[in-house]
LUMPATOR-408890 format. One line per field, with one value per residue: x, y, z of N, C-alpha, C, CB in turn; residue number from 1; residue in one letter. Coordinates in steps of 0.02 Angstrom, whole numbers, plus 32768, in hexadecimal, padded with zeros to 4 digits. Glycine has a CB too. Layout:
<sites>
n.px	(X,...)
n.py	(Y,...)
n.pz	(Z,...)
ca.px	(X,...)
ca.py	(Y,...)
ca.pz	(Z,...)
c.px	(X,...)
c.py	(Y,...)
c.pz	(Z,...)
cb.px	(X,...)
cb.py	(Y,...)
cb.pz	(Z,...)
zalo	(NUM,...)
torke	(A,...)
</sites>
This chain:
<sites>
n.px	(433C,42AD,425B,427A,430E,42F0,42AD,4321,449A,45FB,45FB,45BA,45F6,45E6,45C3,4628,4639,45EC,4668,4656,4621,468C,4627,45CE,460A,4629,465A,46E5,46F0,4747,47AB,47DF,478D,470B,467B,45D5,451C,4503,44B0,449F,449F,448F,44EF,4542,4561,45D5,45F4,4660,46E1,46A7,4637,4627,4607,463B,461B,45E8,45C8,4546,4561,4531,4578,45FC,460D,463F,4656,46B1,4693,46AF,4640,464C,4618,4596,4533,4533,44A8,4466,4484,4466,4483,4457,43E8,43E3,4432,4415,43EF,43B5,437E,436A,43E0,4422,44CE,4567,4618,46CD,4764,480D,4839,4837,47A7,4758,4704,4655,45F4,4584,44D9,4433,4392,434B,42B2,4220,421D,41E3,41EA,4250,4209,420B,4212,4248,428F,4311,433B,4353,43C3,4419,4442,4495,44EF,4540,455D,45BC,4627,463C,4653,46D4,472A,4701,46F1,4688,45F6,457A,4505,44ED,44D2,4443,43FB,43F6,43A0,433A,4330,430E,42A2,423A,423E,41F0,4192,4152,4180,41A9,4215,427F,429A,42BE,432A,4377,4387,43C6,444B,4478,447E,44E6,4569,4581,4583,4609,4652,465E,4606,45DC,45B2,44FC,44CE,452F,45B3,463F,469A,46A1,4650,45C2,451A,44B0,4453,43AE,4389,4401,446F,44C2,457B,45B3,4638,468C,46E3,46CD,4658,45EE,45D2,45CA,4588,45F2,4609,4665,4661,466E,460D,4578,44FB,448B,43F6,440A,4385,4385,43E4,43DF,4354,4391,43E3,4394,433F,42C2,4264,4207,41F4,41DD,4245,42A8,42AC,42D6,4367,43AB,43C0,440C,4472,449E,44C2,4546,458E,45AF,45D7,4657,4687,468B,470C,46E3,46C2,463A,459A,4548,44B6,4475,4473,4435,43B2,4387,4384,4324,42AC,42BB,42D3)
n.py	(4436,442B,438A,4339,4396,444C,43E6,4445,4488,4332,43EC,4454,44B8,4572,45F9,4691,4712,47B1,484D,48AA,494B,49D3,4A22,49D7,494B,48FC,4940,491B,4925,4982,496A,49D7,4A47,4AC4,4A99,4AA2,4A87,4A10,4980,4900,4895,4855,47DE,479D,47F1,4830,485B,48EB,491F,49BB,4A03,49DC,4971,48CF,48BA,483A,4843,481D,4843,4896,48CF,48AF,4832,47D1,483F,4888,48EE,4969,49B7,4A3D,4A7A,4A47,4A0A,4A53,4ABE,4B30,4B22,4B28,4AB5,4A40,49FE,49C9,4973,48D2,4830,47F0,485B,48C5,493A,49D4,4A05,4A4F,4A4F,4A78,4A69,4A06,49A4,48E8,48EB,495D,4A0C,4A2B,4A8C,4ABE,4A6E,4A4F,4A29,49CC,4987,493F,48A2,4831,47E5,476D,46DE,4652,45C0,45EA,464F,460E,45CC,4638,464A,45F1,45FB,4661,4645,45E3,463B,4687,462C,45D8,4649,46B1,4748,47F1,47B6,47B6,479B,47A1,475E,46FA,4739,4782,470D,46EF,475C,4732,46BB,46D7,4723,46A8,4661,46AF,46AD,463B,45DB,451B,44FE,448D,447F,450E,451F,44B2,44D6,4559,451E,44D4,4543,4598,453B,453E,45B2,45D6,458F,4512,44AB,440E,43D0,4393,4328,42EF,425E,4268,422C,41DC,4237,421C,4225,4231,41B6,419C,413F,410A,40E1,4133,4198,423B,4289,42FE,4345,4341,4305,42A0,41F3,4145,40D5,4077,3FD7,3FD0,4058,40D0,415C,41A9,4157,418D,41B9,41AB,41FD,4254,42B3,42ED,431C,4393,43CD,4418,4454,4414,43D9,438D,4319,429F,4252,429B,4306,42B4,428C,42F9,4338,42F0,42E9,435C,437E,4334,436B,43F2,43DC,43AD,4419,447A,443E,43E4,4452,4469,4492,44F8,453F,44CA,446C,44AA,44A3,441A,43E4,4432,442E,43A4,43B1)
n.pz	(BD99,BDC1,BD8C,BDE2,BDEF,BDD9,BDCA,BE0D,BBC1,B7C2,B7A2,B719,B6E3,B6F7,B6A3,B68A,B6FC,B6D5,B6DE,B781,B770,B7D1,B834,B84D,B87F,B925,B9B4,BA07,BACE,BB2C,BBB4,BBFE,BBE7,BC19,BC5A,BC2F,BC43,BC16,BC06,BC8B,BD0F,BDAB,BDF3,BE6D,BF04,BF9C,C02C,C03E,C097,C0F6,C0C9,C055,BFB8,BF5C,BEBF,BE42,BDB5,BD25,BC79,BBEC,BB6C,BB9E,BBD7,BC75,BCFE,BD8D,BE0E,BE85,BEF1,BF2D,BFD0,BFDD,C030,C077,C0D4,C083,C008,BF42,BF20,BF6A,BF76,BEF4,BEC5,BEA5,BE91,BDF8,BDBB,BD55,BD04,BCD9,BCDF,BD10,BCFB,BD41,BD27,BD16,BD51,BD88,BDE8,BDB6,BDEA,BE2F,BDD2,BDBB,BDD2,BD98,BDAF,BD22,BCFF,BCD0,BCD4,BD24,BDE3,BE1E,BE72,BF00,BEAE,BE45,BE61,BE9D,BE3B,BDD6,BE40,BE24,BDA0,BDB3,BE10,BD98,BD39,BD83,BD9A,BD40,BCC2,BC89,BCC7,BC65,BBFD,BB6F,BB52,BAEA,BAB7,BB10,BB97,BB67,BB56,BBDF,BC0B,BBC6,BC0E,BCA1,BC88,BC54,BCB6,BD26,BCF0,BD14,BCB5,BC9D,BD05,BD00,BC6D,BC40,BC95,BC54,BBCA,BBD6,BC1D,BBB6,BB4E,BB8A,BB9D,BAFE,BAE2,BB35,BADC,BB0A,BAF1,BA8E,B9EB,B9EF,B990,B946,B936,B98F,B956,B8F0,B88B,B874,B874,B906,B94B,B960,B9A2,B9CF,BA6F,BAB9,BB04,BB45,BB25,BB8D,BB4F,BAC7,BA7C,BA5C,BA47,BA16,BAA1,BB0D,BB5B,BBA8,BBE9,BC57,BC5D,BC67,BC10,BB7C,BB20,BA5B,BA3F,BA9B,BAA5,BA04,BA3E,BA86,BA47,B9F8,BA58,BA79,BAFB,BAFC,BB33,BBB3,BBD3,BBA2,BBF3,BC51,BC4E,BBFB,BC76,BCCB,BC75,BC59,BCE2,BCDF,BC87,BCA5,BD2B,BD0A,BCB8,BD26,BD80,BDD8,BE50,BEBF,BE9F,BEFC,BEF9,BEAB,BF08,BF70,BF43,BF19,BFAC,BFDF,BF89,BF52,BEC8)
ca.px	(4331,427D,4228,42BF,432A,42B6,426E,4338,448A,462B,45D8,45C2,4606,45B8,45E6,4657,45FF,4614,467C,461B,463F,4693,45FB,45AB,4630,4629,4695,46ED,46EC,4796,47AB,47F6,4766,46CA,462A,4593,44E6,4517,4470,44B4,4470,44BD,44FD,4558,456F,45E1,4628,46B3,46F3,4677,4603,462F,460B,4654,45E7,45EF,457D,454A,454A,4514,45B1,462E,4604,462C,4686,46C3,4686,46A3,45FC,4652,45E2,4544,452F,4508,444E,444C,44B2,444C,449B,4461,43B3,43DE,446A,43F6,43E8,4388,434B,437D,4401,445F,450F,45A0,464D,470C,47BC,4833,4845,47EF,4779,474B,46DD,461E,45E3,452C,449E,43E6,4362,431A,4276,420D,4229,41BB,4216,425C,41F3,41F3,4246,425D,42DD,4330,4351,4389,4417,443F,4457,44C8,453C,455B,458A,45FC,4658,4661,4670,4711,470A,4721,46F0,4644,45BF,4535,44CC,44D7,448A,4401,43D1,43F0,4375,42FA,4317,42E0,425B,4227,4225,41DC,4143,4143,417D,41AE,426B,42CF,4298,42DB,436D,4390,4395,43FD,448B,449D,44A4,452B,4598,4592,45AF,4647,4675,4672,45D1,45E1,455A,4516,44AD,457A,45D6,4682,46D1,4693,4607,459A,44ED,44A0,440F,4382,4382,443C,448B,4510,4583,45C1,466E,4682,470C,46F2,4619,45B7,4605,459E,4598,45FD,45FB,469C,4657,4658,45F3,454B,44F8,4463,43E3,43F7,435F,4382,4412,43B0,4324,43BB,43F2,4368,4317,4267,4265,41B4,41E6,41F4,428E,42E0,42BC,4309,4397,43CB,43DF,444A,44B5,44BD,4501,4567,45AF,45AE,45F3,4697,46AF,46A9,4737,46DA,46A7,45F4,4557,4515,4475,443F,4477,43EC,436E,438E,4387,42DE,427F,42AE,42C4)
ca.py	(4426,4405,4354,4331,43C4,4484,43A9,4480,449E,436C,4416,4481,4515,459B,463D,46B6,473A,47F3,486F,48EF,49AD,49E5,4A29,4996,4929,48FE,4968,4909,4944,4984,4971,4A05,4A6F,4AD6,4A7A,4AB7,4A82,49CB,494A,48DB,4864,4848,4791,4792,4818,480F,48AB,491B,4979,49BD,4A15,49C8,4937,48DB,48A1,4801,4853,47F6,488E,486F,48BB,4891,47EB,47D1,486E,4888,492C,499D,49F4,4A79,4A88,4A25,49F0,4AA3,4ADC,4B50,4B03,4B11,4A5F,4A14,49D9,49D1,493D,48AB,4800,47DC,4885,48DF,497A,49FE,49FD,4A68,4A65,4A91,4A50,49E9,4959,48B1,4904,49A1,4A3C,4A1E,4AE7,4AC0,4A54,4A87,49F6,49DF,496C,4903,4863,47F8,47DE,4724,46BA,460F,458F,4603,4673,45D9,45B4,4668,4669,45BB,461C,46A2,4616,45B9,4675,4698,45F7,45CD,4687,46D5,479C,4818,4792,47DC,476B,47D1,471C,46D2,4771,4792,46D3,46DF,4783,470C,467C,46F2,472D,467E,4651,46D0,46A1,4602,4597,44EC,44FE,4459,4476,454D,4513,4492,4501,4582,44F6,44DC,458E,45A8,4522,4551,4613,45DB,456B,44B7,4466,43FA,43CC,4354,4320,42C8,4246,428C,41F2,41D5,426F,4209,4258,420D,4196,41AD,40FD,40E9,410B,417A,41B6,4282,42AD,4360,4382,433B,42EA,4274,41C9,4113,40D7,4039,3FB1,3FEB,40A0,40F6,418A,4199,4159,41C1,418B,41DA,422D,4290,42E3,430E,4354,43B8,4410,4439,445A,43F6,43CE,4379,42C5,42A6,422C,42BB,4324,42B2,427E,4336,435B,42D2,42FA,43A8,4391,4310,439E,4428,43A7,43AB,4473,4493,4417,43C1,446F,4477,44D2,4513,454E,449A,4445,44CD,4498,43E2,43E7,4448,4415,4381,43CB)
ca.pz	(BDD0,BDE4,BD80,BE23,BDEA,BDEE,BDAE,BE21,BB9D,B7A2,B77E,B6D9,B6F2,B6FC,B66F,B6BD,B719,B6B0,B716,B792,B772,B812,B852,B85C,B8AC,B96E,B9CA,BA54,BAF2,BB42,BBFB,BC39,BBDF,BC2E,BC2A,BC3C,BC1E,BC08,BC1B,BCBD,BD41,BE07,BDFC,BEB9,BF2A,BFD0,C03D,C035,C0C5,C12E,C0B2,C00D,BFA8,BF20,BEA6,BE0F,BD87,BCD8,BC4D,BB94,BB4A,BBC2,BC09,BCD2,BD2F,BDE4,BE19,BEC2,BEF0,BF67,BFED,BFBB,C071,C0B2,C0D9,C053,BFD0,BF1F,BF0E,BFA7,BF5A,BEB2,BEA4,BEB9,BE68,BDC6,BDBF,BCFA,BD12,BCB7,BD07,BCEA,BD28,BD0D,BD39,BCF3,BD74,BD8D,BDEE,BDB2,BE05,BE1D,BDD6,BDDD,BDBC,BD8A,BD98,BD01,BD04,BC9D,BCFD,BD6C,BDFD,BE2A,BEAE,BEFD,BE98,BE12,BE87,BEBC,BE0A,BDE9,BE5C,BE06,BD5B,BDBE,BE16,BD61,BD0D,BDAE,BD9F,BCE0,BC8D,BC9D,BCDC,BC49,BBB5,BB71,BB3C,BAEF,BAB0,BB56,BBB4,BB4A,BB71,BC2F,BC12,BBC3,BC3A,BCDC,BC6A,BC4E,BD11,BD5B,BCDF,BD10,BC8E,BCB0,BD1D,BCEB,BC26,BC2A,BCA0,BC29,BBA5,BBEC,BC32,BB80,BB3C,BBBB,BB98,BAC9,BAE3,BB4D,BAC6,BB0F,BAC7,BA50,B9B9,BA16,B961,B927,B95A,B986,B92B,B88D,B88C,B869,B882,B947,B921,B9A0,B9DB,B9D9,BAA3,BABE,BB27,BB3F,BB2D,BB9E,BB36,BA87,BA6C,BA69,BA29,BA2F,BAEF,BB02,BB93,BBC8,BBF4,BC9A,BC74,BC54,BBAA,BB6F,BAE3,BA2B,BA2E,BADD,BA72,B9E9,BA55,BABC,BA21,B9C5,BA76,BA76,BB2C,BB2E,BB36,BBF6,BBC0,BB77,BC14,BC87,BC25,BBF6,BCB3,BCC5,BC39,BC58,BD18,BCB8,BC53,BCE0,BD56,BCE1,BCAD,BD79,BD99,BE24,BE73,BED5,BE9A,BF34,BEE5,BEA0,BF39,BF8F,BF28,BF2D,BFF5,BFE8,BF65,BF14,BE81)
c.px	(42E5,424E,4275,42EC,4307,427E,4255,4352,44C1,45F1,45E2,45DD,45F7,45D7,4611,463A,4610,4625,465B,463D,4653,4656,45C9,45C1,4638,4657,46A0,470C,4738,4783,47B2,47CA,4740,46A2,45F9,454D,44E5,44D2,4499,448A,44A6,44BB,44F9,455F,45A0,45F3,4663,46C6,46C1,4634,45F5,460B,4626,461F,45F0,45B8,459B,4536,454B,454A,45FA,4647,461A,465C,467B,46BC,468C,4661,4617,4602,4586,452F,451D,44C4,4430,4472,4472,445E,4487,442D,439E,4413,4448,43F7,43A5,4360,4386,43A0,4408,4492,453B,45E2,468B,4743,47CC,4850,4822,47AD,4781,4724,46A0,4603,4599,4515,445F,43D6,434C,42BD,425B,4207,41FC,41E5,4211,4229,41F0,4227,426A,42AD,430C,4358,4381,43CB,4448,4462,448E,4505,4559,457B,45C5,4639,4666,4661,468C,4709,471A,470E,469B,4619,457F,44F8,44B9,44A9,4461,43EA,43D2,43AE,433E,42F8,42E0,42A7,421D,4208,41F4,418B,4131,414F,41B5,41FC,428B,42CB,42B6,431B,4396,43BF,43DF,4457,449D,44A7,44D6,455B,45A2,459C,45ED,4676,4690,4653,45E9,45AC,4551,44D0,44F6,4590,461B,46AF,46DC,466D,45D8,4539,44C0,445B,43E0,437A,43C7,4444,44CD,4517,45A8,4600,4678,46A8,4709,46A2,460F,45E2,45CA,45C1,45C0,45F0,4632,468F,463D,4623,45A6,4524,44C0,444D,43DD,43C6,436A,43BE,43EF,437A,4353,43B8,43C9,4326,42C8,428A,422B,41BD,41FB,4244,42D2,42F6,42F6,434B,43CC,43DD,440D,4491,44CB,44E4,4544,4594,45D7,45E2,464A,46BA,46B8,46DA,471A,46C3,465F,45D7,4538,44C5,444A,4442,441F,43A9,436E,4375,433C,42AC,4273,42BF,42F0)
c.py	(4412,43C3,431E,4363,4415,444B,43C3,443D,447F,43A8,4428,44B6,4541,45E0,4677,46FA,4783,4827,48B7,492A,49A8,49F4,49E7,495B,492C,492A,4950,4933,4954,4986,49B8,4A50,4A86,4AB7,4AA9,4A97,4A38,4988,4915,48BF,484F,4807,477E,47DC,4816,4859,48AB,493E,497B,49CA,49FE,4986,490D,489A,487A,481B,482F,4837,485E,4875,48AC,4861,47F5,4814,486D,48DC,4933,49B9,4A0A,4A81,4A83,4A19,4A39,4AAA,4B0E,4B50,4AFB,4AD6,4A3C,49E5,49D3,4975,48ED,486F,47F8,4818,4896,4935,4990,4A12,4A38,4A60,4A88,4A5A,4A16,498B,490F,48CE,494C,49CC,4A51,4A6F,4AEF,4A92,4A53,4A1D,49FC,49C3,4946,48B7,485B,47F6,4772,4709,4672,45E3,45B0,463A,4647,45C8,45FF,465F,4629,45DB,4642,4668,45FC,45FD,468D,465D,45E5,460B,46A9,4739,47A6,47D9,4794,4798,477F,479A,4707,4715,478A,4763,46D6,471B,4758,46E2,4686,46EC,46ED,4652,4670,46D6,4661,45C4,455B,44F3,44D7,4482,44D9,453F,44F6,44AE,4533,4568,44F9,4519,458D,457D,4520,4588,4607,45AD,4523,448F,4454,43EE,439B,431A,42F1,429E,4256,4262,41F4,4213,424D,421E,4211,41EC,419B,4162,40F2,4101,4122,4198,41FE,4299,42E0,437F,4378,4335,42B8,425A,4173,410E,408C,4009,3FBD,4037,40A7,4131,416B,419A,418C,41A7,41D1,4214,4269,42BD,4301,4332,4391,43EC,4433,4455,4464,43D9,43AF,4333,42C5,4281,4263,42F3,4301,429E,42BC,434C,4333,42DE,433C,43B9,435C,4359,43D8,4424,43BF,43ED,4486,4476,440B,43F5,4465,449B,44D2,451A,450A,4474,444F,4499,445C,43DC,43F5,442E,43DD,4383,43A6)
c.pz	(BDE8,BDB6,BDC0,BE24,BE06,BDD5,BDA4,BE35,BB7A,B782,B743,B6E8,B6D3,B6D9,B6AE,B6C5,B6E7,B702,B72D,B78F,B7BD,B858,B858,B887,B8FD,B97F,BA03,BA73,BB08,BB93,BC23,BC10,BC1D,BC29,BC44,BC11,BC09,BC39,BC45,BCF6,BD92,BDF2,BE3A,BECB,BF6D,BFEC,C036,C058,C0EA,C10C,C068,BFF3,BF64,BF00,BE68,BDDD,BD43,BCAC,BC13,BB7F,BB74,BBE9,BC61,BCE2,BD83,BDE8,BE64,BEBA,BF28,BF89,BFDF,C002,C099,C08B,C0A4,C01D,BF9C,BF09,BF37,BF92,BF22,BEAB,BEBA,BE7A,BE33,BDBC,BD8B,BD2C,BCEA,BCDA,BCDE,BD1C,BCFB,BD2E,BD0B,BD16,BD71,BDA5,BDFB,BE06,BDFE,BE08,BDDE,BDA1,BDB8,BD75,BD57,BCF2,BCC4,BCA4,BD2B,BDA6,BE19,BE64,BEBC,BEDE,BE5F,BE2C,BE8E,BE7E,BDE5,BDFF,BE3C,BDDE,BD82,BDD5,BDCD,BD42,BD44,BD9F,BD52,BCB3,BCB4,BC9A,BC84,BBFF,BB9C,BB3E,BB2D,BAF2,BAF5,BB87,BB99,BB56,BBAB,BC3F,BBFE,BBF8,BC80,BCC0,BC73,BCA4,BD35,BD27,BCEC,BCFF,BC8D,BCC7,BCF0,BC9C,BC15,BC68,BC68,BBE7,BBAB,BBFC,BBED,BB46,BB58,BB9B,BB36,BACE,BB08,BB28,BAC0,BB0D,BA83,BA34,B9E0,B9CC,B92E,B949,B952,B952,B8F4,B872,B858,B885,B8C4,B938,B976,B9D2,BA04,BA46,BA9D,BAF0,BB23,BB5A,BB57,BB5C,BAE7,BA74,BA7E,BA42,BA4A,BA73,BADB,BB47,BBD1,BC05,BC48,BCA2,BC55,BC16,BBB5,BB22,BAB1,BA1A,BA65,BAB6,BA3A,BA0F,BA58,BA60,B9EC,B9FD,BA7D,BACA,BB4D,BB25,BB8D,BC00,BBC7,BBA1,BC56,BC71,BC04,BC39,BCC4,BCAB,BC50,BCA7,BD14,BCB6,BC85,BCFE,BD36,BCD3,BCF0,BD92,BDD2,BE5F,BE7E,BEBA,BECB,BF28,BEF2,BEDF,BF64,BF7E,BF40,BF7B,C002,BFDA,BF4B,BEEF,BE50)
cb.px	(434B,424B,4212,42F4,4338,42B7,4248,4319,4479,4666,45D4,4588,4640,45A2,458D,46A6,4604,45CB,46BF,45F6,45F0,46B5,45E7,45A3,4663,4635,468F,470B,46C0,47CB,47DD,4865,4746,46B5,4607,459A,44E6,457B,4442,44DF,4459,4490,453E,45A5,453D,4616,462C,46C1,46F2,4689,4603,4678,45D8,46B0,45BD,45E0,4562,4508,4589,44D7,45B9,4637,4644,4650,4677,4726,4645,46DA,459F,466D,45F6,4543,457B,453D,4440,443D,44E3,4446,44E4,4457,438A,4408,44C8,43BA,43EF,435F,4329,4309,4432,444C,4534,4592,4668,472A,47CC,486C,483E,47FB,475B,4714,46F3,45F9,45FA,44F6,449E,43E1,4329,433F,424B,4237,4267,41B4,4214,42AC,41BB,41B2,4226,4214,42DA,4300,430E,4376,4423,441D,4417,44AC,452F,451D,4552,45E5,463C,462D,4641,4751,4748,4773,4711,4649,45B6,452A,44EB,4530,4491,43F5,43E1,444C,437F,42EF,4360,42E9,4269,425A,4259,4214,412E,412C,4178,4195,427F,42C5,4233,429F,4372,435F,435D,43DE,4487,448C,4488,4525,4591,4574,457E,4645,468A,468A,4579,4603,454A,44F9,4487,45B7,45C9,46AA,46C6,4656,4619,45BB,44B9,449C,441F,432B,436F,4487,4487,4511,4592,458E,467A,46B9,4760,4736,460A,4568,4671,4598,4548,4643,45F9,46CB,4619,4692,4616,453A,44D7,448B,438E,43F0,431A,439C,444D,4397,42FE,441C,442A,434C,432E,423F,4278,4155,4226,41B7,4289,42CA,4283,42F4,4372,43A3,43B3,443E,449C,4473,44E1,4540,456B,457C,45CC,4689,467A,467C,4775,4727,46B7,45EA,451C,452C,4476,4448,44C3,43DA,435C,43D0,43BD,42D3,427C,428C,42D1)
cb.py	(4456,4441,4337,42EF,43BA,44E2,4378,44C5,44D8,4346,4441,4494,452F,459E,4678,46BB,4745,482B,4875,48F2,4A01,4A1C,4A5E,497D,4934,48BF,49B1,48D1,492D,49D5,4948,4A0A,4A5A,4AFF,4A1C,4AFF,4AB4,49C8,491F,48FB,4807,485A,4779,4763,4825,47CE,48CA,4945,49CE,49F6,4A54,49BF,492F,48D6,48CF,47AD,48BC,47A9,48E2,4895,48F0,48A7,47A7,4774,48BE,4864,4940,49DC,49DF,4ACE,4ABB,49CB,49C5,4B0F,4B0C,4B86,4AB1,4B31,4A49,4A36,49E2,4A31,494B,48CC,47CE,479F,48B0,48EF,4982,4A38,49A5,4AB9,4A24,4AF6,4A2E,4A28,4964,4871,48E5,49A3,4A63,49F3,4B19,4B21,4A38,4AF0,49F5,49DD,499F,4906,4862,479A,4825,4718,46CB,460C,4548,462A,4690,459F,4591,4687,466D,4584,4650,46ED,45C7,4588,46C4,4698,45B6,4592,46B6,46B4,47E4,482F,4736,483F,473F,480D,46D2,46B0,47A8,47A3,4693,46F3,47BD,46E6,4659,473A,4738,4669,4660,471D,46AE,4607,45AA,44BD,44DD,43DC,4456,459E,44EB,4475,4520,459A,44A7,44AC,45D0,4594,44E0,4545,4662,45D0,4582,4499,447E,43CD,43B7,4359,4370,42EF,4210,4293,41B3,4189,42CE,41DB,4281,4241,4128,41C9,40AD,4114,40ED,41BF,4190,42A6,42BF,4388,4383,42F5,42E7,427C,41E0,40CC,40DA,4037,3F68,3FFD,40BF,4112,41D3,41A7,40FA,420F,4151,41BD,4211,426D,42BA,42E8,4344,4385,4409,43F7,4470,439C,43F9,4396,4286,4280,420D,42D4,433D,4285,425B,4368,436B,42AE,4302,43E6,438A,42E7,43C8,4425,4347,438D,44BD,448A,442C,43A0,449F,4488,44CD,455C,4566,446C,445D,4523,449F,43D1,4422,4474,442F,437E,4419)
cb.pz	(BDEF,BE02,BD06,BE1B,BDAA,BDBC,BDC7,BE45,BBA4,B757,B795,B6B6,B6F3,B744,B639,B6A4,B77F,B662,B70D,B7E1,B764,B804,B83B,B824,B895,B990,B9CE,BA64,BB17,BB20,BC0F,BC46,BBB2,BC1C,BC3F,BC2F,BBE5,BC2C,BBCF,BCD4,BD07,BE69,BDE5,BEC7,BF33,BFCC,C080,C006,C096,C165,C0BD,C001,BFB3,BF1B,BE9F,BE31,BD78,BCCB,BC48,BB56,BB18,BBD6,BBE5,BD0D,BD18,BE02,BDFC,BEC6,BEF6,BF3C,BFF4,BF7D,C089,C0AB,C123,C063,BFE8,BF00,BF0B,BFF5,BF6E,BE90,BED0,BED1,BE91,BDD7,BE03,BCA3,BD2A,BC9B,BD03,BCD2,BD53,BD16,BD92,BCEC,BDB3,BDC5,BE13,BD6A,BE00,BE56,BD87,BDE1,BDC3,BD25,BDC0,BCD3,BD18,BC70,BD1F,BD59,BE35,BE40,BEB5,BED7,BE83,BDF1,BED6,BEDD,BDE2,BE13,BECF,BDE6,BD2B,BE08,BE49,BD2C,BCF1,BE09,BDCE,BCA6,BC62,BC60,BD2A,BC70,BBBD,BB45,BB68,BAA2,BA87,BB8A,BBCE,BB0B,BB62,BC64,BBF1,BB85,BC58,BCF7,BC18,BC22,BD44,BD79,BC96,BD05,BC49,BC84,BD69,BCE6,BC06,BC2F,BCD6,BC1B,BBA9,BC2B,BC59,BB67,BB4E,BC13,BBC9,BA9F,BB1C,BB92,BAD0,BB3C,BAB7,BA48,B955,BA98,B948,B91E,B957,B9D0,B927,B871,B86F,B873,B826,B98C,B8F2,B980,B9B1,B991,BADD,BA90,BB44,BB5C,BAFF,BBFB,BB55,BA75,BA37,BA5E,BA55,BA02,BB34,BAE7,BB7B,BB85,BBB7,BCB4,BC5F,BC74,BB6C,BB77,BAEF,BA0B,BA28,BB42,BA50,B9C4,BAA2,BAF2,BA01,B97F,BA84,BA1B,BB3D,BB09,BAF4,BC27,BB65,BB2C,BC1E,BCBD,BBF5,BBD4,BCED,BCAE,BBDB,BC49,BD6E,BC73,BC1B,BD11,BD42,BC9E,BC83,BDB4,BD9B,BE3E,BE65,BF0A,BE64,BF45,BE97,BE5E,BF67,BF62,BEDD,BF1F,C014,BFD3,BF44,BEFE,BE7A)
zalo	(1,2,3,4,5,6,7,8,9,10,11,12,13,14,15,16,17,18,19,20,21,22,23,24,25,26,27,28,29,30,31,32,33,34,35,36,37,38,39,40,41,42,43,44,45,46,47,48,49,50,51,52,53,54,55,56,57,58,59,60,61,62,63,64,65,66,67,68,69,70,71,72,73,74,75,76,77,78,79,80,81,82,83,84,85,86,87,88,89,90,91,92,93,94,95,96,97,98,99,100,101,102,103,104,105,106,107,108,109,110,111,112,113,114,115,116,117,118,119,120,121,122,123,124,125,126,127,128,129,130,131,132,133,134,135,136,137,138,139,140,141,142,143,144,145,146,147,148,149,150,151,152,153,154,155,156,157,158,159,160,161,162,163,164,165,166,167,168,169,170,171,172,173,174,175,176,177,178,179,180,181,182,183,184,185,186,187,188,189,190,191,192,193,194,195,196,197,198,199,200,201,202,203,204,205,206,207,208,209,210,211,212,213,214,215,216,217,218,219,220,221,222,223,224,225,226,227,228,229,230,231,232,233,234,235,236,237,238,239,240,241,242,243,244,245,246,247,248,249,250,251,252,253,254,255,256,257,258,259,260,261,262,263,264,265,266,267)
torke	(M,P,T,N,E,A,D,L,S,V,A,V,A,A,P,A,A,L,P,Q,P,P,S,A,R,R,R,V,P,Q,R,G,E,R,V,S,G,Q,P,A,F,V,L,H,S,Y,P,Y,K,E,T,S,L,I,V,D,M,F,T,R,D,F,G,R,V,G,L,V,A,K,G,A,K,R,P,L,S,K,L,R,G,V,L,Q,T,F,Q,P,L,Q,A,G,W,S,G,K,S,E,L,R,T,L,I,D,A,E,W,V,G,G,M,L,P,L,E,K,T,A,L,L,C,G,F,Y,L,N,E,L,L,V,K,L,I,A,R,D,D,P,H,P,A,L,F,D,H,Y,V,S,T,L,N,Q,L,A,H,N,E,P,A,P,I,V,L,R,K,F,E,R,A,L,L,K,E,T,G,V,A,A,D,L,T,R,C,T,S,T,R,A,Q,V,E,P,D,G,E,Y,V,V,D,P,E,R,G,A,R,P,A,R,E,S,D,S,W,P,A,F,S,G,R,T,L,L,D,M,E,R,E,D,Y,S,D,P,V,T,Q,A,Q,S,K,A,L,M,R,F,L,L,A,H,Q,L,G,G,S,P,L,N,T,R,Q,I,L,I,D,L,M,Q,L)
</sites>
């Protein structure tokens, strides 16, 4: 969203993978099990009854989970000062319903706090995750990308580039990002000097005069696929493209944090 938004994301078949021994396979988490020591971040929380909170957490192995933090608002609760956004936690919970019971949460540390524009960008990331990630759908690679993104923002790396990379990773991890290097209709390579539109459901195709969708240069699409945002044109066009694609995935639901960033900082 800064240079205006923080201006505030036919192949040869690969050989078959060798079967892994049972010990090497990643166990799929089961919703009813008791969990402890799970890497997690608070995405959002709100009051529940007089002394408790409902907490939306993003976890490495269980994805986004909803938890009831009983008594967390009481002055002497060990959870009172722990359930803060952008703080790395180890969390534990139990229960089989959609809202499980938070048993414990401990601050891990090791990350710089987000401040000023970086803090607003962090809330933008959290809002994207809450609105676009289904509960109980594990995305360990996206979790690691989220941690990396928070670290980059905390170290004042360029927010527009950091956000574009995360947006693109989010769409890829949720299975709705098409390959930007090839045309959907012909599978021909996207040409740097060509003009294309990106169908949110299918991918890139050559632009036509009758198109109502925004057009983008082939160079921008190729740059985005290889995460090269050094060209100012790529930065500007990638921001417009990601807004377009995210708006489609959100079904018209507004992003409150994006509007705050635009209103306060003209990012």
